[in-house]
C-alpha angles and dihedrals in degrees: 000000000000129000115256108230132198114200113207115186130132088219114084090203094053090050089050091050092050091046091052092047091048087053087060094053113102105148102062094019120217130178127199103245094177147337133226134183099208141011096268090054091048093053091047089052092048089054087070093054150326129277131196098223136024119200105204133193113212105214110057135139111274117003110014126228095266091055090046090052090054089054092046091056088063094057119103092228095035113181121225112259129226114177116218111192145141090229112084091181094079095061095105092049089050095057093047085066091053097259113179091213144347118225124186124217128288090048116214117218090234094057091044090053090049090051094045091050090050090052090048093054093047094044093084138280097282096059096036090053094045093067121031111199126206093212088098088060099035143048124231110223128187112221127169092331093313128105113226126197108214114190114234088227091066092053114104097180147340124230120195118204118170104302096344131089119201113208112198125201130174089264105039150333125265125200121221125189123215 
């Protein structure tokens, strides 16, 4: 069972990129249920049926993403909200409206997968149980354009240096940024 996702962003190129990234998500799986270019279109879309997750931009014409998130909280089948924006300064406000996560553009697949998994776990027992995810037992590591899943059982130690994290296994080291 995959998460049904609504993408809300006023930039067509940003919606296209998120749609492509969501297409690459298999564990946890996510499907684009719909897209909207502004808050009014998003609410109209949600009148047709619920979604599990809304990916919201913050700066949009009309009501911004923060105001939309406040409205979404009052819906009976309120979707989880992940903000996807180029503006990091709104993170605190985003969590005040119960955002699951806050991603900055350009979005990396690894971060999107983490946000989707968080939303899946918070979306209720039926959806969480329907799709067990190995992310709790594995690390997702970006390497040369590929996304590697490294089982935690293979990790011997972690080493933090400035903004990098070295992950050591018996066979080799991996470098994670962040």
